[in-house]
N, C-alpha and C positions, 0 to 999 in steps of 0.2 A: 034760850042756851044754843050757843053754836057748838056744833061738833067738831072736837079735834081730829085730824087725819092721825089714823094709828099708824105708829111706825113700825115698821116689818123687819123682824131680826133675820140676820143671815146666819147660815149654818158656819160654824167653825169647822173648818175642813180637818185640821190635826186632831181635834177632838172625836170628830166622826171616822176618821180612820182608826185612831187608837182604840175606840170603842169597838168597832168591828173586829180588830185583831185580839183584844181581850176576849169577846164573846166566841171567836173562832178558837182560841185555845181552851178556853173554858168547854168548848163542846166536843173538842178532842180529848179532854181530860174525862169528860162524862162517857164518851164512846169507849175509851179504854177500860174504864171502872166498870162499865156495864157488860163488858165482853164484848163489845160488837164490833170491835178493832182490836187488833194486837199492837202492842208498843212499837214493834217493826213496821208496821203499816203507816205510822205517822209521818214517814220520810215524804210523802207526796202530800199530806194534808196541810202541813205548815207553809210549804211554797205556794200552795194554791189560796191558802187565806190570805198570805201576804199580797199575793198577785191581785186577788179579787179587791181587797181594800184598797191598794194603790189605783186600780181602774175606777173604783169608785171617786177617789178623791180627785183624780183627775178629771172626772166628768163633772164632778160640782164645781171644781175651779173654772172649767171652760163655760159651764152654764152662768156662772157668776159673772165671768168676763164679758159674755154677751149682753148679760142684763145691764151692766155698767155701760156699755158702749151706747146701747139703746137710749138710756136717760140723757145722755150728753148730747 
């Protein structure tokens, strides 16, 4: 029996970023509900989540681009 080469799936960047944003919003809600943060403190949390998710998205895109160039 010949082994077939496994196809490696690539990460869907938009889904990754959307998931990080949703998890960050849920974390903010959890911190407010558990009284670890006040609602007024969320002014810095949401931009931090969005910037972090954007940086992760850019890093994944750059890495994918580099890997595609190496294959060709």
